[in-house]
TIFI-33780 format. One record per residue: residue in one letter; x, y, z of N, C-alpha, C, CB in turn. Coordinates in pm, whole numbers, padded with zeros to 5 digits, always signed. Atoms other than C-alpha are relative to their C-alpha. Glycine has a CB too. Layout:
// residues N
AXYZXYZXYZXYZ...
//
This chain:
// residues 160
X+00072-00128+00007+00013-00001-00007+00081+00137-00019-00076+00009+00123X-00083-00124+00049+00166+00323-00136-00073+00119+00112-00029+00038-00200X+00052-00109-00089+00108+00679+00040-00134+00069-00047+00110+00109+00013X+00134-00029+00076-00164+00756-00235-00096-00058+00052-00008-00035-00135X+00091+00055-00025-00366+00500-00121-00039-00005+00147+00016-00100-00056X+00005+00001-00171-00322+00544+00238-00085+00168-00006+00211-00005+00104X+00064-00121+00033-00425+00899+00158-00127+00040-00028+00044+00034-00078X+00186+00023+00080-00747+00806-00044-00066-00055+00132-00026-00157-00166X+00062+00089-00083-00825+00574+00235-00066+00113+00150+00134-00136+00041X+00030-00122-00125-00800+00869+00513-00116+00078-00051+00140+00120+00031X+00082-00080+00022-01016+01093+00300-00127-00082+00012+00027+00069-00116X+00162+00082+00030-01313+00810+00251-00038-00018+00144+00000-00180-00095X+00025+00053-00133-01289+00737+00607-00069+00124+00100+00149-00059+00060X+00059-00140-00049-01324+01101+00714-00140+00028-00052+00093+00123-00047X+00113-00039+00071-01604+01164+00469-00141-00121+00074+00044-00019-00191X+00101+00118-00062-01790+00804+00597-00049+00040+00165+00098-00167+00004X+00030-00062-00133-01805+00979+00950-00005-00125+00075-00140+00094+00011X-00003+00111-00074-01686+00660+01141+00109+00034+00073+00006-00126-00069X-00080-00079-00087-01476+00705+01441+00123-00104-00027-00062+00025+00169X-00128+00052-00015-01222+00428+01377-00005-00143-00104+00031-00030+00173X-00033+00093+00119-01113+00178+01062+00146-00019+00043-00024+00068-00166X-00110+00071+00034-00871-00097+01080-00008-00073-00118+00033-00077+00096X+00013+00084+00142-00721-00268+00740+00133-00046+00078-00003+00080-00190X-00124+00087+00017-00487-00556+00764+00038-00063-00081+00016-00069+00061X-00059+00069+00116-00298-00730+00524+00123-00084+00070+00052+00112-00124X-00099+00072-00055-00003-01000+00581+00101+00071+00026+00036-00097-00067X-00090-00075+00000+00236-00753+00536-00016+00139+00082+00024+00010-00125X+00043-00161-00018+00063-00429+00639-00113+00012+00084-00041+00075-00139X+00120-00031-00100-00184-00282+00930-00013+00153+00013+00025-00068+00155X+00010-00178-00020-00300+00080+00940-00138-00009+00081-00016+00117-00176X+00121-00022-00098-00561+00212+01188-00017+00124-00024+00015-00029+00153X+00023-00121+00056-00735+00507+01103-00130+00046+00084-00016-00010-00162X+00088-00084-00099-00908+00720+01410-00068+00125-00055+00086+00047+00116X+00061-00131-00008-01146+01016+01378-00074+00055+00101-00069+00013-00086X+00100-00031-00077-01351+01236+01578-00120-00033-00061+00004+00124+00035X+00100-00014+00080-01685+01192+01478-00083+00109-00008-00061-00084+00016X+00049-00173+00014-01831+01488+01321+00123+00105-00025-00079+00058+00159X-00125-00090+00025-01489+01638+01280+00079-00010-00114+00090-00015+00096X-00057+00024+00098-01238+01700+01030+00166-00055+00018-00024+00118-00070X-00188+00041-00023-00896+01615+01180-00031-00144+00024+00109+00085+00164X-00019+00160+00035-00795+01275+01090+00153-00040+00058-00011-00031-00188X-00153+00023-00037-00487+01091+01264-00010-00157-00041+00054+00037+00184X+00009+00154+00011-00365+00720+01164+00126-00032+00050-00027-00065-00147X-00110+00088-00065-00126+00497+01264+00055-00101-00110-00060-00088+00133X-00018+00119+00102+00058+00251+01006+00133-00059+00081+00029+00053-00187X-00079+00077-00069+00229-00009+01088+00103-00128-00074-00095-00050+00091X-00036+00106+00079+00437-00304+00915-00009-00113+00058+00111+00009-00047X+00019+00134-00054+00415-00676+01004+00036-00007+00133+00072-00098-00070X-00054-00003-00151+00693-00617+01294-00069+00083+00074+00141+00041+00018X+00065-00098-00107+00444-00376+01462+00109+00084+00056-00075-00080+00125X-00068-00083-00065+00690-00106+01497-00089+00158-00068+00178-00032-00033X+00096-00136+00076+00478+00250+01467+00046+00059-00067-00050+00104+00063X-00042-00131+00081+00508+00500+01228-00056+00095+00047-00025+00008-00138X+00040-00100-00064+00488+00848+01300-00130+00058-00066+00108+00089+00011X+00143-00054+00007+00149+01003+01317+00009+00113-00126-00052+00075+00161X-00017-00092+00125+00056+01241+01029-00136+00028+00003+00060-00061-00149X+00100-00052+00061-00239+01458+00979-00057-00021-00126+00018+00095+00005X+00042-00023+00166-00451+01426+00674+00021+00123-00073-00145-00017-00023X-00042-00105+00088-00327+01627+00397-00147+00101-00050+00083-00082-00138X+00062-00129-00016-00495+01954+00378-00041+00032-00185+00129+00129+00091X+00021-00041+00155-00662+01981+00000-00139+00100-00019-00024-00155-00099X+00087-00063+00017-00897+02239+00058+00013+00098-00118-00024+00045+00109X+00007-00067+00127-00806+02445-00217-00069-00017-00131+00097+00001-00029X+00060+00076+00103-00923+02222-00489-00167+00008+00003+00052-00147+00017X+00149-00044-00018-01268+02240-00354-00075+00128-00048-00019+00004+00127X+00046-00144+00023-01312+02612-00336+00027+00017-00141+00076+00113+00091X-00020-00031+00149-01175+02645-00681-00132-00088-00093+00177-00059-00048X+00122+00076+00065-01446+02363-00801-00122+00067+00051-00006-00161+00037X+00138+00009-00027-01720+02515-00626-00068+00116-00072-00027+00001+00152X+00059-00064+00045-01805+02793-00844-00047-00085-00156+00073+00124+00012X+00027+00072+00110-01773+02573-01136-00152-00120-00011+00138-00072-00010X+00145+00065-00038-02046+02367-00972-00118+00053-00026-00017-00017+00126X+00115-00080-00003-02265+02639-00909-00053+00031-00162+00038+00138+00084X+00007-00032+00109-02250+02733-01260-00069-00136-00078+00134+00051-00039X+00031+00127+00096-02303+02395-01395-00184-00035+00050+00138-00166+00047X+00150+00017-00060-02618+02341-01159-00071+00100-00035-00015-00009+00146X+00131-00077+00070-02789+02647-01304-00041-00043-00133+00024+00152-00020X+00000+00057+00129-02713+02508-01640-00050-00135-00036+00118+00003-00037X+00026+00158+00024-02793+02162-01608-00066-00061+00117+00137-00084-00026X+00082+00077-00130-03061+02125-01335-00102-00099-00072-00097+00120+00110X+00100+00107+00041-03282+01923-01552+00080-00116-00038-00095+00044-00120X-00081+00123+00011-02998+01670-01592+00001-00086+00132+00145+00038-00039X-00011+00092-00106-02964+01356-01343+00110-00017-00039-00084-00114+00024X-00134+00028-00024-02578+01329-01218-00006-00152+00072+00070+00123+00093X-00042+00158-00041-02431+00977-01185+00113+00048+00088+00055-00123-00140X-00067-00047-00110-02203+01005-00876+00073-00125+00022-00086+00057+00119X-00071+00103-00037-01894+00824-00757-00040-00049+00097+00111+00017+00014X+00032+00052-00115-01970+00574-00491+00130-00043+00092-00088-00111-00032X-00108+00007-00032-01639+00592-00384+00138+00067-00036-00003-00087-00010X-00109-00052+00038-01288+00728-00392+00090-00107-00040+00049+00081+00096X-00101+00032+00108-01027+00631-00680-00006+00067-00122-00004-00130-00034X-00072-00086+00132-00914+00651-01007-00117-00033-00128+00193-00077-00050X+00103-00051+00096-01182+00732-01270+00034-00114-00142+00031+00194-00035X-00065+00048+00137-01132+00487-01625-00162-00011-00087+00107-00183+00020X+00105+00026+00083-01347+00510-01902-00017-00145-00051+00012+00087-00105X-00048+00130+00099-01236+00181-02067-00015-00124+00132+00207+00021-00081X-00057+00095-00113-01246-00159-01881+00146-00073-00028-00109-00119+00023X-00143+00041+00015-00895-00213-02003+00038+00068-00105+00030-00143-00019X-00096-00115+00085-00618+00020-02225-00081-00050-00148+00222-00030+00005X+00057+00057+00162-00736-00204-02577-00125-00008-00001+00041-00145-00052X+00130+00031+00028-01086-00204-02529-00076+00134-00007-00055-00098+00103X+00137-00159+00024-01378+00083-02621-00053+00039+00116-00161-00031-00093X+00047-00062-00115-01496+00325-02362-00152-00071+00012+00003+00172-00015X+00140+00067-00039-01808+00197-02185-00118+00110-00084-00023-00001+00202X+00123-00042+00003-02036+00503-02251+00107+00165-00099-00106+00007+00197X-00025-00102+00056-01973+00841-02500-00141+00077+00010+00060-00028-00132X+00100-00064+00013-02170+01152-02512-00082-00026-00107+00028+00106+00005X+00091+00021+00087-02481+01110-02676-00058-00149+00019+00058+00029-00131X+00053+00164-00051-02502+00730-02552-00117+00003+00070+00103-00083+00105X+00105+00036-00107-02819+00581-02418+00021-00100+00087-00117-00034-00052X-00058+00097-00089-02772+00439-02112-00161-00041+00106+00158+00085+00097X+00134+00054-00079-03050+00231-01916+00063-00047+00143-00086-00145-00090X+00005+00012-00134-03090+00144-01522+00119-00121-00019-00163-00032+00074X-00096+00129-00003-02781-00105-01461+00116-00019-00051-00047-00094-00048X-00100-00024+00092-02588+00000-01748+00147+00003+00064-00033+00128-00069X-00178-00015-00040-02170-00035-01674-00003+00160-00040+00143-00119-00121X-00010-00119+00037-02118+00341-01719+00205+00019-00027-00091+00099+00135X-00166-00015-00023-01709+00342-01603+00074-00088+00111+00034+00153+00044X-00103+00112-00055-01471+00161-01404+00080+00083+00131+00126-00055-00142X-00035-00096-00087-01342+00321-01058+00095-00096+00079-00124+00076+00080X-00123+00075-00052-00991+00131-00950+00020+00076+00158+00152+00024-00118X-00029-00034-00136-00968+00149-00546+00114-00120+00054-00150+00003+00090X-00088+00112-00060-00665-00028-00398+00024-00112-00087-00058-00055+00125X+00014+00080+00126-00647-00232-00720-00087-00104-00012+00109-00052-00032X+00141+00075-00019-00961-00349-00704-00115+00111-00142-00067+00027+00229X+00044-00087+00110-01141-00235-01032-00179-00032+00017+00084-00053-00171X+00144+00006-00016-01518-00182-00949-00099+00090-00136-00025+00069+00161X+00093-00035+00122-01773-00143-01239-00148+00063+00043-00026-00143-00090X+00131-00114-00048-02017+00157-01175-00070-00009-00100+00028+00165+00029X+00121-00013+00086-02376+00116-01312-00065+00129+00010-00099-00102+00031X+00079-00123+00015-02591+00400-01409-00153-00042+00083-00019+00042-00183X+00090+00003-00080-02893+00432-01169-00130+00056-00069+00045+00065+00115X+00137-00081+00090-03128+00616-01434+00029-00035-00141-00008+00193+00011X+00036+00030+00127-03229+00571-01779-00010+00141-00053-00129-00089-00012X+00014-00112+00035-03161+00840-02034+00146+00006-00094-00027+00097+00126X-00064-00006+00124-02910+00986-02283+00135+00078+00093-00097+00093-00144X-00115-00033-00063-02540+01072-02152+00024+00155-00093+00128-00137-00014X-00042-00131+00029-02508+01484-02194+00161+00070+00021-00092+00069+00078X-00140-00081-00038-02163+01554-02046+00062-00115+00094-00024+00171+00094X-00125+00026-00110-01849+01384-01881+00070+00051+00042+00072-00057-00009X-00050-00106-00102-01742+01545-01592+00101-00047+00033-00075+00034+00117X-00125+00036-00061-01419+01358-01536+00093-00051-00105-00019-00102+00108X-00082+00065+00095-01114+01288-01735+00071-00143+00040+00103+00099-00035X-00048+00137-00042-01004+00934-01776+00148+00008+00051-00010-00104-00124X-00101+00051-00097-00765+00788-01543+00064+00106+00067+00104-00083-00062X-00033-00075-00124-00771+01050-01304-00070-00003+00150-00010+00124-00042X+00050+00024-00160-00853+01049-00912-00143+00059-00003+00103+00088+00130X+00128-00041-00053-01206+01095-00805-00054-00005+00139-00078-00060-00062X+00022-00003-00162-01335+01158-00460-00152-00079+00007-00005+00186+00077X+00134+00053-00038-01667+01017-00277-00097+00112-00041-00011-00036+00162X+00144-00074+00064-02000+01135-00447+00038+00117-00073-00114+00054+00117X-00029-00092+00140-01811+01354-00715-00083-00051-00118+00165-00008-00050X+00079+00019+00124-02028+01383-01018+00101-00030-00115-00090+00132-00034X-00077+00040+00129-01891+01176-01326-00097+00057-00116+00027-00179-00014X+00073-00035+00123-02169+01217-01563-00132+00040-00015+00004-00090-00072X+00133-00114+00028-02484+01446-01668-00080-00084-00071+00027+00151-00096X+00087+00111+00124-02750+01209-01815-00172+00096+00010-00019-00243+00085X+00117-00078+00017-03060+01356-01974-00138-00108+00040+00001+00062-00168X+00105+00133-00026-03380+01123-01823-00111+00001-00105-00080+00005+00158X+00136+00003+00064-03639+01238-02073+00024-00056-00107-00072+00122-00024
//
């Protein structure tokens, strides 16, 4: 597990509003503790030998959401008639099942409830994301192979 995976796990745990999560593999153990309802996150990572790693606060990525807020407000006013397909997890967004395959959906494609629209890779697991709405893809909001946050808008769908 690299530092990026740990940071993504910390973000996910803090947004899930749980007080403690333990993740353990053969070679690695991590415990993430958060105060319920707070933004401060601390974690302790330990190798299999159980040597305690230094505690580190969650990285502060406040500038990114602040800069994205005006765009979302603008998009909400223009695209209020559309339904948004959002990311159910933190991970890396992929439009294709593999590099040599075609994309799942393009702008203008019809989707139905249950159709796979993308894949999100989280901790080496590829999760197929299915549409929960029927309609036509109007806009793809995320670039291929980029990180996404929990509940981040991925697609706009015209349900009419």
